[in-house]
N, C-alpha and C positions, 0 to 999 in steps of 0.2 A: 194450392192444394187441390182444385178439381185435375189441374195442365202437370203433376205432378204425382200421381197418386202412389205410386209405386215408390219413389223416394219417400213418402212421408208416410208410409208402413214400414217400411224399409229402420228410418228415426226414432220410430213410436218402437218401435221392435227391438233396435237396440237400447234405447232407453229405461224401459223395461227390463231387459236382460242385464244391464249397467246397476242399474237400481236393487232386486234381489240379490248382485254381487255382491256388493255397499254390506245389504244390509246380512250377510253372512260375515264377510269379510273382515279380518283382523288389522291393527296397525301397519302390522305389518304386510301382510297382504297387499294391500293399498301401496305401501312404501314401495315394494316391487315393484309396483307397475306405474307408478308418475313417473314421467323424465323427470330428471335431479333439478332441471330448470326452474319447474311450476315451486316444486318445494322449497327450493331457493327462494323465486319472488314472492310469497307464501310470508317464508321468515323474513326477508324484508321489509315487505309490509307492514308487519308486524310491532318490526323497532319502528321502523317510519313514523309508526302512530303514536308511540310513547316517547319520541325525541326526534323534538323539531330541528337538530341538526341536521338529520340523516335527510335526503331527500327522494324518495322513491320512484320519484317520475323521471332523476337525471341518473340513475343508474340503467344500462343497455348490457341487459343480458348478456344478448347477442355478442357481446365483443367480449363478457368477461369468458362465458360456455362455448364450449363449439357444439354448434349440430354433431346427431350421431347417423344423419342417413339425409339426402336431399329434399325428402319431402318435410321430414320434424324440422319446424321452425322453435327457437327458444323465445319465451316471450319478453319485451319490455314491461317493466314494472308496471307503468301507468297505462296499458295496454287494458 
């Protein structure tokens, strides 16, 4: 923290702003800004928790969904 105080402060500010926004946002507002792959990952985790035939950690979202930019990477379920 002593080595990167500006980075720590910027991260703290971002978390506080995000928390403030989330406290006032509707589910629709959140769904508009969350990448579809993250929503899909959450749904697959819920399905896997309720159905042992679904192996969430074996599903590779990177292979199912293209990324929208070179900087954004879709997560795999097991991450």
